N, C-alpha and C positions, 0 to 999 in steps of 0.2 A: 504494500500500500504506500502511496505517496506520503512523504514526511509531512506531518501536520505543522501548522503555525504555532509559534510560541505565544504566550500570553501577551508579551510586548507587541508582537506583530498583529494580534487580534485587536489590541487597544489602538494601535496605529490606524488600522483599517477603519474602525468605528469613528475615530476622530476626523477622518477625511470627509465624513458625511455631515458633520455638525454645521448647521446653517450659519451664515454670517449674521451676527447680532443676536444669536440664540441665548436664552437663559437656560442653563443646564445644571442638573444635580448629578453628581457622580457617587454611586453607592459605595459603601465601605468595602475595602479589599481590592480585588482585581480591577473594578471600574475606575478606581482612583488613578490608575496608571495613565488613563486617557489624557489627563492634564499635561503630560509631558509632550504630547504630540499634536498640539493645536496647529493647524496649517498656517503658514506665514501669510500675513496680510488679511487674516480673517479674525474678526472680533467674536469671542465666545465668553460670555459672562457666567462664571461658575458660582454655584450656590451650595452652601453646606448647612445642614439642619441646625448645627449649633450656633448659627448666627453670623455668617460672613457672606458677603456678596462681592464677586469679582476678585477671587484669589488666583494666584498663578501656580506654577509647578513647584515641586519641593525644592528647598534651598540645598546648596552643597553640604555634604557631610561636615559637621563641625561648626556650621554657621546657622544652626536652627535657633529660632526664638520660640521657646515652648509656651509662650503666651499666644502664639499664632498657630492654631491647629484646626484640622477639619474634624468632621464627625467621627472619623476613625482614629482620632488622636495622632494623626500624622502631621508633621511640620509642613507649613505652607508659606508662600510668599504672598505679598499683596501687590495688586496693580494700582496705578494711579486712579484715584476715585473710588477705591474699595470702601465698603461700609460695614458697620457692625450693628447688630440689633438683638433684641431679646429672643430667646428660644421660641416663645409663643408666637412672636411676629414672624419668625422663620416658617413655622408651620402654617400660619395664615397665608403666606405666599404660596406654599405648596397646595393647600386645600382650596385656595381661591383661584386656581387655574393659571397662575402667573409663570409657570415653568414650561418652556417649550419641549424639553426632553429630559427624561430621567434615564440614566444608564445603570443597570443592575446586573448582578450575577444570578445564576439559577441552578437549581437541582434538576428541575423538569420544566418543559414548556409544551403545551398541547397545541394541536393544529388550529384551534379556534382562539389561541392567544392567552389561555390560562397560564398563570405563573405560580410555581412552587419554589420558594427560595429561602424559607425561614425555619423549616423544621424537617428533620428526616424521619419523623414519626415517633411512636412511643419510646420513651427512654432517652430521647435526644434533649439537648439543652436549647430551648427556644430562644431565638435572637432576631425578632422581627424588626426592631428599630423603627425607622420611619418608612419602611418599605410599603406598608399597606396604605399610608397616606400618599406616597409618591406615585404608586401605580394608578391611583384614581384621580390625582390632582394634575399630573403632567399631561400635556397634549399628546406626547408620544412617549412610549416606553421601549427602550432598546435593551437587549440582553447581550452580554459578552460572556462566552463560556467555551469550554472544550465541547466537541461534538458528542462525545461519549463520556461515560463515567470512568472512574479509575479501574473498574472491572470490565470495561469495554461495552457496557450496556448503553443503548440509545438514550439520549436526553430529550430528543424531539419526538414526542409521543402523540398517539391518537387522543389519549386522555391522561391527565396527571393522576398519579397514585398517591402522592404525598399531600399534606395539608396545603391548601391554596393560600397564596398571598393576595391574588387578585384574579378576577374572572374577565376573560376576553380583553385583556389590557395590553398585551405585548404587540408591537407593530413590526419590529425587525429583530432578527437574531444574527449576531456575528459570532461564528464558531471557528474552531481550528481547521475546518475543512471547507466552509462555505459561508455565503451571506444569503439569508433567507428572509423574505418579507412574509407577513401574515395578512392575507386579504380574503375576505368572504369565507372565513373558516377554513382556509387552506394554507399550507406552506408553499410559497412560490419561490422557486430557486432563482436568485439573481446572479450569483457568482459561485464558482467552485474552483478548487485547486486544478491547475491545467493538466496535471499528470493523472488525474482521477476521473474515471468514467462515471456517468450518471448511475449505472447499475451498482458500482462499488459504493458510491455515496448513499444510494437508497438502501443498501444492505446494512448500513450503520444508522439508519433512520427508521423508526417504527412507523410513523405516519407517512402517507404518500407525499412525494415531492412533485409539485406541479411545475410545468414549464410554460411560460408565456413569452414568446419571442426568443431572442438570442440569450443564452447563458454566457456571461462574460467570464474571463479567466480571473481568478482571485490571485493577484500578484502584489506582493508587498516587499519592501526593502528589508535588509538586515538591520534590525534595531536593537 
């Protein structure tokens, strides 16, 4: 099978689709990496639930100011014009529909856009954070994830089996093998690794992959 993309390459690919002038929340963990790859010449205003708007990428090691952190307690930098506000005001922005995009990780995504990303079921330690607010408040919800689990099982499913974070909320999935949009209750393949056939990709995807027009090659730099 074709070598899959690294997390950094998945984050780079997702960053290329962020619209100019968009207000974007990056979920804790893997999605935070997207802040490193904002396309040059494009303005993206990042929001974090703990109360910062318009932060930049992480500072160099040893230059952190630990009074400046995101919701994942990672050090951040500030862009000119950045602002601070109360936690409650931050969630009012989320719930009020003021975010254009929320980017989250996932355990499972269903073909109709359901998302499971906060619990692996009985016995797990639940960690929903602001995800349930984000999936319903943001205008678009993107997911960055490996295409399969650590055990090789599909993550793109006909129906999620784990507790849901949100129903019919995901619009696009950026995986280690493909870029997939969710439209009209279907996974629509937009891009795939050039060395992988559609049949090979489908074998790693439980739900059917639809094709509308030309499927582009998923080509990313070494990052």
